[in-house]
N, C-alpha and C positions, 0 to 999 in steps of 0.2 A: 602642462606647464603652468608655474603661477605666474602672476603678472608681474612680480618682482623679479624673476629669474628672467621674463622677457625684458624687462629695463634693463638688466645689468647686461643681457647680451648686446642689447642695441648698441649700449656705450663701449663695451668691448669691441665690437665690430667696427664702430666707427673710428676707436684708434688701433685697430688691426692688432688687439692685445690675444686675440684668440678666447679660449674657453678655459685655458689652465686656472684661473682663479676657483672653479668649481671644486676643484679637488681640495681647497683649502690650504693649509700650510700646516708644517711640521716644527715642530719645538725645536729640532735639529736647526733648521733653517734658522730661528731666530738666535738660537746660540750663536751660531758660526756669523750671523750679522755683527751681533754685539761685539763677539771675539775681533772683526775686522775694523768697527767702529772705533774701539777703543784698546788698540795695540799698546798704549803705553800702561796698561794694567799688569802691576808685578806678578800678580796671582792668577792673572789670565781668567777667562771666561770658561771654555770648551772643557778644560778638565776638571774644576771644581763640579762641573755640571756633571761630566761623565761620573764621575766619583760618586756623586749623590744618586746618581740614577742607577748605578750597580749596587750599591747598598739598598736601595730602595726596591730593586727587583731582584736581590738575593744571588746577586753575581759572585762566584767564587774569589776570581781576583778582585775584586773591592776587597771582601773581608780578608783574603791572604795577604794583599798588597797595600792596605791602608789602616791595618792595625799592627801594633806592635806584637811580635810572636816570638814566643820562646819555645824551642825544642826540649822535649822531654823523653828519657831514656825508656828503650823498651827491650825488652827479651828479644825479640825478634827481629832480625839484623835488616831485614826487608821492609819494617814497618818503621814510620816515622809519626810520632805525636807531637802536635803542636798547640800551644796555648794561645789563642788570639784573645787578648785584651785590649777593650774600646780604650782611647787616651783622650785627654782632653784636647792634643793638637790634632787629632785627626776630625774633632766635633767643631773645631774653631776654624779650620783652615776654609772649609766653604764657606760657613758663615763670614768671616772676614772677607773672602773674595766677593759676597754677595754684596757686602758694604761698601766695599771698594767700586763696586761697580754702580750701585747707586747713587754713589757721590758723583761719580764719574757722568753719569746721566743726568743729574739735577744742574753740575756746571755746565753742562752743554745744552739743556734748555734754558738755563737763566742767561746764557750768553745769546740764544736765539731768540729770548723774549725782549733782551735790550736792543738788539738789531732791527726790531719792529717799529 
């Protein structure tokens, strides 16, 4: 065990925190905390993050639900052909949500800095 882990374990034991800190954190935890900390955000935090994650990981629900789609005719009645087209609004939604979150964070930071 490294000396740093020993120091962290000692501090954790003194404060009855356990050893959960060793597992780190997940990005989901951070996003949920931001969603809870800034409930006034109109675009939210969790859904824009989930949508971006869905696109980044190639999830069909993100592409099929997050892009304008057009049904194309097919000779086979059991087949549906969809044309999915990227749109400016799909791109701007998470970008605008991120800007909104950054602005809320800066307002909080400034108010905390003024209180010191």
